[in-house]
Backbone as CSV, one residue per row, in Angstrom:
resi,resn,N_x,N_y,N_z,CA_x,CA_y,CA_z,C_x,C_y,C_z
1,MET,-22.126,-7.889,-18.308,-21.258,-6.850,-18.831,-22.130,-5.818,-19.554
2,SER,-21.862,-4.539,-19.331,-22.649,-3.487,-19.968,-22.328,-3.409,-21.457
3,ASP,-23.223,-2.788,-22.221,-22.978,-2.599,-23.652,-21.698,-1.805,-23.871
4,ARG,-21.473,-0.789,-23.050,-20.254,0.038,-23.168,-19.016,-0.828,-22.967
5,ASP,-19.017,-1.631,-21.909,-17.867,-2.489,-21.627,-17.644,-3.505,-22.743
6,GLN,-18.730,-4.052,-23.259,-18.617,-5.036,-24.339,-18.067,-4.374,-25.607
7,PHE,-18.561,-3.174,-25.907,-18.060,-2.421,-27.060,-16.558,-2.179,-26.917
8,LEU,-16.118,-1.686,-25.761,-14.702,-1.380,-25.550,-13.846,-2.637,-25.571
9,GLU,-14.387,-3.751,-25.089,-13.646,-5.013,-25.125,-13.375,-5.440,-26.568
10,VAL,-14.381,-5.342,-27.424,-14.181,-5.694,-28.835,-13.253,-4.677,-29.485
11,LEU,-13.443,-3.394,-29.205,-12.606,-2.337,-29.778,-11.135,-2.541,-29.432
12,ASP,-10.854,-2.958,-28.211,-9.470,-3.134,-27.770,-8.729,-4.248,-28.494
13,GLU,-9.446,-5.057,-29.262,-8.802,-6.114,-30.037,-8.057,-5.549,-31.255
14,PHE,-8.313,-4.302,-31.593,-7.777,-3.712,-32.820,-6.697,-2.680,-32.520
15,ASP,-5.712,-2.593,-33.428,-4.733,-1.522,-33.316,-4.657,-0.670,-34.587
16,THR,-5.462,-1.021,-35.581,-5.553,-0.192,-36.788,-7.014,-0.051,-37.196
17,CYS,-7.276,0.997,-37.927,-8.636,1.242,-38.392,-8.579,2.005,-39.711
18,ILE,-9.737,2.168,-40.300,-9.894,3.134,-41.385,-10.533,4.359,-40.747
19,MET,-9.827,5.471,-40.819,-10.348,6.735,-40.308,-10.928,7.499,-41.495
20,THR,-12.212,7.821,-41.399,-12.867,8.572,-42.457,-13.210,9.952,-41.934
21,THR,-12.713,10.954,-42.657,-13.047,12.344,-42.399,-13.774,12.846,-43.644
22,PHE,-14.130,14.114,-43.659,-14.909,14.646,-44.773,-14.241,15.889,-45.339
23,THR,-14.124,15.917,-46.673,-13.519,17.069,-47.333,-14.484,18.257,-47.276
24,ARG,-14.009,19.391,-47.704,-14.812,20.613,-47.667,-16.147,20.462,-48.388
25,ASP,-16.163,19.662,-49.486,-17.418,19.490,-50.236,-18.247,18.310,-49.720
26,GLY,-17.827,17.700,-48.601,-18.597,16.617,-47.993,-18.219,15.220,-48.451
27,THR,-17.222,15.112,-49.304,-16.791,13.800,-49.782,-16.057,13.043,-48.666
28,PRO,-16.428,11.793,-48.408,-15.702,11.012,-47.404,-14.271,10.749,-47.860
29,HIS,-13.331,10.815,-46.940,-11.918,10.575,-47.230,-11.389,9.618,-46.167
30,GLY,-11.168,8.363,-46.555,-10.710,7.358,-45.613,-9.262,6.995,-45.823
31,ARG,-8.603,6.612,-44.710,-7.229,6.150,-44.778,-6.956,5.265,-43.560
32,PRO,-6.014,4.304,-43.718,-5.674,3.461,-42.567,-4.890,4.279,-41.543
33,MET,-5.170,4.004,-40.264,-4.472,4.702,-39.182,-4.182,3.706,-38.055
34,HIS,-3.056,3.902,-37.420,-2.687,3.113,-36.246,-3.256,3.789,-35.003
35,VAL,-3.935,3.021,-34.176,-4.432,3.536,-32.902,-3.263,3.488,-31.926
36,ALA,-2.785,4.660,-31.516,-1.643,4.710,-30.610,-2.041,4.359,-29.179
37,GLU,-3.297,4.712,-28.816,-3.730,4.469,-27.443,-5.233,4.680,-27.331
38,ARG,-5.839,3.925,-26.405,-7.215,4.222,-25.994,-7.153,4.699,-24.567
39,ASP,-7.755,5.846,-24.315,-7.825,6.411,-22.969,-9.300,6.651,-22.675
40,GLY,-9.935,5.687,-22.005,-11.366,5.794,-21.754,-12.127,5.719,-23.065
41,ASP,-12.917,6.758,-23.349,-13.700,6.814,-24.588,-12.978,7.601,-25.681
42,THR,-11.679,7.803,-25.527,-10.896,8.564,-26.501,-9.850,7.674,-27.148
43,LEU,-9.798,7.700,-28.476,-8.739,7.024,-29.218,-7.736,8.087,-29.648
44,ARG,-6.450,7.742,-29.543,-5.395,8.710,-29.829,-4.557,8.219,-31.005
45,PHE,-4.273,9.139,-31.910,-3.509,8.859,-33.125,-2.379,9.882,-33.236
46,VAL,-1.273,9.479,-33.843,-0.177,10.396,-34.131,-0.188,10.652,-35.628
47,THR,-0.072,11.922,-36.007,-0.098,12.286,-37.414,0.715,13.555,-37.614
48,ALA,0.691,14.095,-38.814,1.409,15.331,-39.130,0.439,16.508,-39.135
49,VAL,0.901,17.650,-38.673,0.027,18.826,-38.584,-0.488,19.269,-39.944
50,ASP,0.253,18.968,-41.020,-0.198,19.394,-42.345,-0.945,18.298,-43.104
51,ALA,-1.326,17.205,-42.421,-2.055,16.102,-43.059,-3.475,16.537,-43.413
52,ALA,-3.994,15.987,-44.481,-5.352,16.325,-44.919,-6.369,16.083,-43.815
53,LYS,-6.206,15.003,-43.063,-7.183,14.687,-42.015,-7.250,15.788,-40.964
54,VAL,-6.125,16.432,-40.675,-6.103,17.520,-39.692,-6.918,18.702,-40.215
55,LYS,-6.733,19.021,-41.467,-7.519,20.111,-42.072,-8.998,19.753,-42.123
56,GLU,-9.301,18.489,-42.425,-10.690,18.066,-42.577,-11.450,18.057,-41.252
57,VAL,-10.787,17.738,-40.152,-11.508,17.734,-38.874,-11.657,19.138,-38.301
58,ALA,-10.905,20.085,-38.823,-11.003,21.470,-38.337,-12.394,22.044,-38.552
59,ALA,-13.128,21.524,-39.538,-14.486,22.001,-39.817,-15.485,21.516,-38.771
60,GLY,-15.068,20.599,-37.897,-15.959,20.101,-36.848,-16.828,18.934,-37.255
61,ASP,-16.637,18.429,-38.467,-17.408,17.264,-38.901,-17.016,16.041,-38.089
62,PRO,-17.908,15.067,-37.978,-17.570,13.854,-37.228,-16.493,13.044,-37.940
63,VAL,-15.844,12.205,-37.166,-14.874,11.247,-37.675,-15.525,9.872,-37.561
64,VAL,-15.378,9.061,-38.586,-15.904,7.698,-38.578,-14.712,6.750,-38.577
65,LEU,-14.713,5.815,-37.643,-13.644,4.831,-37.524,-14.230,3.449,-37.732
66,THR,-13.611,2.659,-38.609,-14.078,1.295,-38.832,-12.915,0.329,-38.628
67,PHE,-13.236,-0.788,-38.007,-12.252,-1.810,-37.660,-12.809,-3.145,-38.145
68,GLN,-11.916,-4.031,-38.613,-12.403,-5.314,-39.115,-11.357,-6.398,-38.942
69,SER,-11.809,-7.556,-38.488,-11.015,-8.780,-38.530,-11.889,-9.817,-39.224
70,SER,-11.476,-11.062,-39.207,-12.291,-12.085,-39.875,-13.550,-12.432,-39.087
71,THR,-13.600,-12.077,-37.792,-14.769,-12.430,-36.983,-15.339,-11.273,-36.170
72,ARG,-14.717,-10.098,-36.256,-15.193,-8.948,-35.476,-15.155,-7.690,-36.330
73,TRP,-16.152,-6.823,-36.083,-16.243,-5.552,-36.788,-16.694,-4.483,-35.801
74,VAL,-16.165,-3.287,-35.961,-16.581,-2.157,-35.138,-16.716,-0.945,-36.050
75,ALA,-17.774,-0.181,-35.829,-17.944,1.124,-36.476,-18.185,2.114,-35.346
76,ALA,-17.444,3.226,-35.356,-17.571,4.210,-34.281,-17.522,5.608,-34.880
77,THR,-18.193,6.531,-34.221,-18.132,7.934,-34.622,-17.703,8.763,-33.424
78,GLY,-17.089,9.886,-33.728,-16.654,10.770,-32.662,-16.248,12.121,-33.210
79,SER,-15.804,12.972,-32.310,-15.305,14.289,-32.693,-13.807,14.325,-32.406
80,ALA,-13.082,15.048,-33.241,-11.623,15.057,-33.147,-11.093,16.385,-32.626
81,ARG,-9.995,16.280,-31.881,-9.219,17.426,-31.415,-7.772,17.170,-31.804
82,VAL,-7.094,18.195,-32.231,-5.688,18.064,-32.616,-4.863,18.971,-31.718
83,HIS,-3.740,18.429,-31.221,-2.838,19.239,-30.402,-1.402,18.787,-30.610
84,GLN,-0.477,19.658,-30.271,0.943,19.363,-30.451,1.669,19.234,-29.120
85,ASP,1.026,18.667,-28.135,1.646,18.435,-26.833,2.842,17.502,-27.027
86,ARG,4.047,18.030,-26.863,5.269,17.260,-27.120,5.370,16.048,-26.186
87,GLY,4.899,16.194,-24.955,4.912,15.060,-24.025,4.008,13.938,-24.499
88,ALA,2.827,14.306,-25.006,1.891,13.295,-25.518,2.464,12.617,-26.756
89,VAL,3.088,13.401,-27.637,3.707,12.814,-28.829,4.771,11.805,-28.405
90,ALA,5.609,12.171,-27.459,6.676,11.273,-26.997,6.094,10.010,-26.359
91,ASP,5.031,10.165,-25.579,4.407,9.008,-24.925,3.793,8.040,-25.933
92,LEU,3.254,8.573,-27.015,2.555,7.748,-28.002,3.483,7.201,-29.085
93,TRP,4.693,7.739,-29.150,5.643,7.359,-30.195,5.982,5.871,-30.122
94,SER,6.095,5.251,-31.312,6.633,3.890,-31.426,7.540,3.868,-32.657
95,GLU,8.555,3.062,-32.605,9.571,3.060,-33.670,9.022,2.802,-35.075
96,PRO,7.993,1.969,-35.254,7.474,1.808,-36.619,6.982,3.132,-37.237
97,MET,6.648,4.128,-36.410,6.211,5.427,-36.933,7.335,6.129,-37.695
98,ARG,8.573,5.708,-37.448,9.715,6.338,-38.106,9.637,6.188,-39.634
99,ALA,8.902,5.192,-40.116,8.740,5.026,-41.569,8.070,6.257,-42.179
100,TRP,7.181,6.907,-41.434,6.501,8.108,-41.909,7.158,9.383,-41.390
101,PHE,7.811,9.255,-40.240,8.427,10.408,-39.590,9.880,10.069,-39.252
102,PRO,10.771,10.135,-40.262,12.159,9.692,-40.062,12.916,10.469,-38.991
103,ASP,12.473,11.682,-38.666,13.161,12.471,-37.645,12.757,12.085,-36.233
104,GLY,11.866,11.119,-36.103,11.497,10.601,-34.800,10.526,11.476,-34.032
105,PRO,10.384,11.223,-32.742,9.359,11.889,-31.935,9.583,13.392,-31.757
106,ASP,10.778,13.868,-32.086,11.045,15.304,-31.964,10.677,16.083,-33.223
107,ASP,10.190,15.393,-34.241,9.790,16.046,-35.488,8.721,17.095,-35.176
108,PRO,8.961,18.362,-35.515,7.988,19.413,-35.194,6.666,19.275,-35.951
109,GLN,6.624,18.423,-36.973,5.388,18.196,-37.731,4.415,17.260,-37.001
110,LEU,4.906,16.536,-36.004,4.061,15.565,-35.312,3.032,16.243,-34.426
111,CYS,1.853,15.659,-34.435,0.796,16.111,-33.540,-0.027,14.899,-33.122
112,VAL,-0.918,15.112,-32.181,-1.804,14.061,-31.700,-3.227,14.423,-32.095
113,MET,-3.932,13.453,-32.639,-5.353,13.624,-32.920,-6.107,12.723,-31.955
114,ASP,-6.869,13.344,-31.081,-7.720,12.612,-30.146,-9.117,12.549,-30.740
115,VAL,-9.672,11.352,-30.829,-11.044,11.186,-31.287,-11.871,10.751,-30.082
116,ASP,-12.736,11.657,-29.625,-13.629,11.370,-28.508,-14.835,10.624,-29.059
117,LEU,-14.920,9.341,-28.723,-15.988,8.502,-29.258,-17.345,8.937,-28.706
118,GLU,-18.323,8.972,-29.598,-19.682,9.361,-29.215,-20.672,8.219,-29.361
119,SER,-20.420,7.346,-30.334,-21.297,6.191,-30.528,-20.511,5.079,-31.196
120,GLY,-21.021,3.867,-31.051,-20.346,2.738,-31.666,-21.293,1.576,-31.846
121,GLU,-20.889,0.707,-32.720,-21.647,-0.509,-32.991,-20.639,-1.613,-33.250
122,TRP,-20.925,-2.811,-32.786,-20.013,-3.920,-32.985,-20.766,-5.176,-33.364
123,TRP,-20.029,-6.041,-34.045,-20.493,-7.365,-34.412,-19.363,-8.321,-34.070
124,ASP,-19.697,-9.425,-33.448,-18.680,-10.379,-33.023,-19.213,-11.792,-33.255
125,VAL,-18.640,-12.477,-34.227,-19.045,-13.854,-34.494,-17.950,-14.830,-34.071
126,SER,-17.002,-14.353,-33.253,-15.878,-15.204,-32.855,-16.328,-16.419,-32.057
127,GLY,-17.417,-16.312,-31.324,-17.911,-17.450,-30.551,-18.958,-18.253,-31.278
128,THR,-19.213,-17.905,-32.526,-20.247,-18.565,-33.315,-19.672,-19.794,-34.012
129,ASP,-20.469,-20.811,-34.148,-20.077,-21.976,-34.935,-20.090,-21.538,-36.397
130,LEU,-18.905,-21.238,-36.937,-18.826,-20.657,-38.279,-19.337,-21.600,-39.363
131,ALA,-19.181,-22.905,-39.180,-19.708,-23.849,-40.179,-21.229,-23.773,-40.206
132,SER,-21.831,-23.711,-39.032,-23.283,-23.606,-38.945,-23.749,-22.265,-39.517
133,PHE,-22.999,-21.208,-39.220,-23.330,-19.887,-39.745,-23.262,-19.893,-41.279
134,ALA,-22.193,-20.474,-41.833,-22.042,-20.544,-43.296,-23.185,-21.333,-43.918
135,PHE,-23.584,-22.429,-43.276,-24.721,-23.201,-43.755,-25.978,-22.335,-43.744
136,GLY,-26.187,-21.559,-42.669,-27.347,-20.676,-42.571,-27.372,-19.639,-43.686
137,VAL,-26.188,-19.091,-44.014,-26.099,-18.128,-45.113,-26.472,-18.798,-46.426
138,ALA,-25.885,-19.963,-46.675,-26.177,-20.685,-47.921,-27.657,-21.037,-48.007
139,LYS,-28.238,-21.503,-46.913,-29.656,-21.848,-46.887,-30.512,-20.620,-47.193
140,SER,-30.148,-19.484,-46.634,-30.904,-18.253,-46.871,-30.845,-17.831,-48.335
141,VAL,-29.678,-18.007,-48.937,-29.531,-17.646,-50.351,-30.404,-18.548,-51.218
142,VAL,-30.357,-19.841,-50.944,-31.111,-20.809,-51.743,-32.612,-20.641,-51.544
143,THR,-33.040,-20.475,-50.303,-34.478,-20.399,-50.007,-35.038,-18.984,-50.156
144,ARG,-34.137,-18.019,-50.318,-34.523,-16.602,-50.424,-35.261,-16.120,-49.179
145,GLN,-34.897,-16.697,-48.044,-35.438,-16.294,-46.745,-34.303,-15.653,-45.947
146,PRO,-34.591,-14.588,-45.218,-33.533,-13.943,-44.432,-32.911,-14.910,-43.429
147,ILE,-31.645,-14.687,-43.165,-30.927,-15.530,-42.212,-31.514,-15.356,-40.814
148,ASP,-31.429,-16.393,-40.030,-31.851,-16.357,-38.628,-30.860,-15.480,-37.876
149,THR,-31.285,-14.298,-37.459,-30.365,-13.354,-36.823,-29.823,-13.859,-35.496
150,ASP,-30.456,-14.850,-34.890,-29.915,-15.425,-33.657,-28.594,-16.145,-33.908
151,ARG,-28.305,-16.482,-35.148,-27.080,-17.211,-35.477,-25.964,-16.265,-35.917
152,GLU,-26.212,-14.970,-35.932,-25.223,-14.026,-36.433,-24.187,-13.624,-35.388
153,GLY,-24.263,-14.145,-34.201,-23.279,-13.804,-33.185,-23.733,-12.630,-32.336
154,ASP,-22.768,-11.958,-31.741,-23.031,-10.863,-30.811,-23.024,-9.540,-31.550
155,HIS,-23.996,-8.691,-31.247,-24.114,-7.389,-31.890,-24.663,-6.414,-30.888
156,GLY,-24.202,-5.189,-30.952,-24.747,-4.173,-30.059,-24.402,-2.782,-30.509
157,GLU,-25.120,-1.826,-29.949,-24.888,-0.408,-30.214,-24.763,0.301,-28.869
158,VAL,-23.979,1.366,-28.861,-23.775,2.107,-27.616,-23.603,3.590,-27.899
159,ARG,-24.131,4.405,-27.029,-23.865,5.852,-27.022,-22.882,6.082,-25.885
160,LEU,-21.835,6.793,-26.162,-20.793,7.004,-25.146,-20.866,8.416,-24.572
């Protein structure tokens, strides 16, 4: 399996992330976001046109997305595009979104933010013997020797 395929396989395990954008003065601004869809190397999100993240990506700064479970982690960067394609909003709509958008998919404030992924990195210890891994961590702490990286599970980086 290619690094790209492996990255996307781990990424597809997640439906939420922390999306970090950057304010005008360069301060990182993170918030949880639901991934509405992955289309190839693009992640799609539904948000409001007046949301801070929409204003922050207008400057062209990269978007950083981080995902985490108890055994898998992904960090990805990309560039964002925002559009108000009503068909795309309707396709991506799900009823839990009504908590933020009570008027539903026809709310004129809704827009789609597409994040075109450019790079990513993943860590996956789901196939690792976690007891052995925990012992390795404890041993490293006690002996003050770095952990054996062969026991850390699967890790990779990819340019998309």
